Residue, then its C-alpha position, 0 to 999 in steps of 0.5 A: m955204869v952204876t951210880v951211887d944211888q943204884n949201888y945203895s938201892d941194890k944193897d938195900a934190896a940185898s939187906a932186906a932179903m937177908d934173914y936175921k941170922t945171916k945179918l948177924e953173921k955178916y955183921n960179926k965178920n965185917s963190923c966197922h965204922e963204915l958198916n955201922i953208919f950204913l946200918y944206921f941210915k939203911d937198916y935202923t931196926f937192925f942197928e937199934e937191936v944189934v949195933g947200938p948195944f954193941i957201941r954203947n958197951k965199947i970201952e973206947k968210943r970214937f967220934v963216929d960212935y958218939f954220933l951214932l949214939n946221939d951222945k951230944d955231951n961227948l960230941n960237944v967236946y969235939a966242937q971245942p977249940 
């Protein structure tokens, strides 16, 4: 049986073993909110170099994008009744 923690640690090990070019190729092929969140918490360096600028340049941002960019002004809009 594989637990969630083991699953994430396997992904961490695989991510650490990948070279930068491979990470870029995989990100270009599989880009999504779920992957962005994973990279934010598990590979912040790659997130800051690649994902962050990509999200900042999106025309239509969603809640998750504002969260990942730490954009408190736009997040507060979601907190209003």
